[in-house]
N, C-alpha and C positions, 0 to 999 in steps of 0.2 A: 607276041603282043601281051599274052596273059602274064608272062613272067615279068614284063615291065610294069604292068598294073600291080602285081603283087609286091614288087620292089618299092613302088611308090607308096603303097599302103603300109608297108613296113616302116618306111621313113616317116610317114604321117603318124603312125602309132608312136614311134619314138619321140617325135616332136610333141605330140599331144600329152605325153607323160612327163617329159623332161622339162619343157619350158615353164609350166606352172610351178613345178617343184623348185627349180633353180631360181626362177623369178621371185617367188615369194620369200625364199631364204635370203637372197641378195637384198631384197627390199627391207627385210627385218634387220639384217646386219647394217645396212646403210642408215636406217632410222636409229639404231642403237649407237652407232659411231658418230653420226653427224649431229643428232639432236640430243644425245645424252639420255635417251630413254633407257629404261631398265632392260635386263636380259629377257624379260617376258616377251618383248616384241619379237625377238629372234625365235623363241619357242612358238609364238603365234604364227610366225612366218612358216615355220616347219610344218605345223599342223595344217595351215591353209594350203601349203604346197602339196602335201600328201593328199589332202582331200581333192584338190584340183587335178592332180595326177591320176587319181583313181577315177574321177569323173571323166577325164579325157580318155582313159583306157576303156571305161565302160561304154562311152558313146562310140568310140572307134570300133569296138568289138560288136556292138549292136548293129552298126552300119555294115560291117563286113559280113555278119550273119545274114542280114537282110539281103545283101547283094548276092551271097552264095545261094540263098533260097530262090531268088528270082532267076539266077542262072540255071538252076535245076528245073524250074518251070518252063523256061524257054527251050530247053533241050529235050526234044521228043524221044530221043534214043534211051533216056533214062526211064526205066519201068519201076514204078513204086509198087507197093504191096497190093493196093486196090486197083491198079491199072492193067494188070496182066489178064490174059484170056483164059 
């Protein structure tokens, strides 16, 4: 079951990074081609896509870190530095 959860989180991580990047770039290209806006809108789409991808990566990694810490606290067999006799 743990392997399935890790596989799901790996897919979620990929989606969190790829969708904003691709979406904003495609939006910039569409605005450039359909409305005749300058090439600056494509560059803005790239910048927004990269920042959105970084934000998705950061939030996914924070949640994964928090989930791994809660798993360690729930597992009494794990002995930390201050818990041993």
